[in-house]
C-alpha positions, 0 to 999 in steps of 0.5 A, a space after each residue: 831700310 838703309 838709305 844711301 846719300 845718292 838716293 835722296 836730295 842733297 838737303 836730306 843728306 845734310 839734315 841727316 849727315 851722320 846717318 848717311 855717313 854710317 850707311 856708306 861706311 856700313 857697306 865698305 869692305 877692304 881686302 888689305 888683309 888678304 894678298 893675291 897669290 897670282 902668277 909669280 907669287 913666291 911661297 915661303 919654302 922657295 924664298 927660304 931655300 934662296 935665303 939658305 943658299 945665300 947664307 951658305 955661299 956667304 959663310 953665314 954672311 961673313 963674306 959679302 964680296 961681290 964675287 961671292 954674291 954673284 956666284 951664289 946668285 948665278 946658282 939660284 936666282 931667288 937669292 937675288 930677291 933675298 938680297 934685295 929684301 935684306 936691303 929693303 928696296 923695291 927693284 926700281 930703288 935698287 936700280 937707282 941707287 946702283 946706277 948712282 953708285 956705279 955709273 952703270 945705267 940700269 933702266 927701271 924696265 930691266 930691273 922690273 923684268 929681272 925681278 918678274 922673271 925670277 918670280 916666275 922661275 925662281 930656281 933658274 940660274 941667272 944669265 952669264 952673258 949679255 948686257 944684263 950681266 953688267 947690270 946685275 953685277 952693278 946691283 950686286 956690287 952696290 948691295 955688297 957696299 951698302 950692307 958692309 957700310 950699314 946705315 950712315 949717320 943722318 939728321 935726327 929728324 930723318 930715318 935712313 932706309 938701312 937703319 933696320 935691325 939687320 943692316 944698321 951696323 953693316 955686316 955685324 947687324 946682318 950676322 947677328 940677325 942670322 945667328 941670334 935665333 930669330 927666324 931671319 929667313 921668315 922675317 925677310 919673307 914677311 918684308 918681301 911680302 910687304 
């Protein structure tokens, strides 16, 4: 019968340390291989539809001008999550970078609520009026700039967040990822899931 360390005096644990460590490890379980599919979970088919809508609106990632992106996102909100996933940012990271680049204040609460709202209703159009419109425009403008620029050169002992196969060389990398036969929508979905 297995004896756990909390069932015996400390000197017994010390005398049989390996046995007690094994007892503890034998009953540990992890669920990191299983993801919960709670409220707001986005299935691949929904994500892929947003990817295809974004790809079509941008003429296969040729035109990533802010107006082009905004037009696509207003039609299909899930495309905003696809755009964020291409960047490889969390909602707060995107808000921070966009605030820094545009000077538009984008509170963490706003971008988290926006992301959650899209997860709950992924096919609804984005709002076209209100304070959020300017914030969404700043997010999109920043995405357009970052994806066009690609990863900047940095010190060899560091890695830039845009130094990925699909964003490293700007629009050329993005287009190549979409055109070269890799299931780019699926790759993005895997990135989206984390």
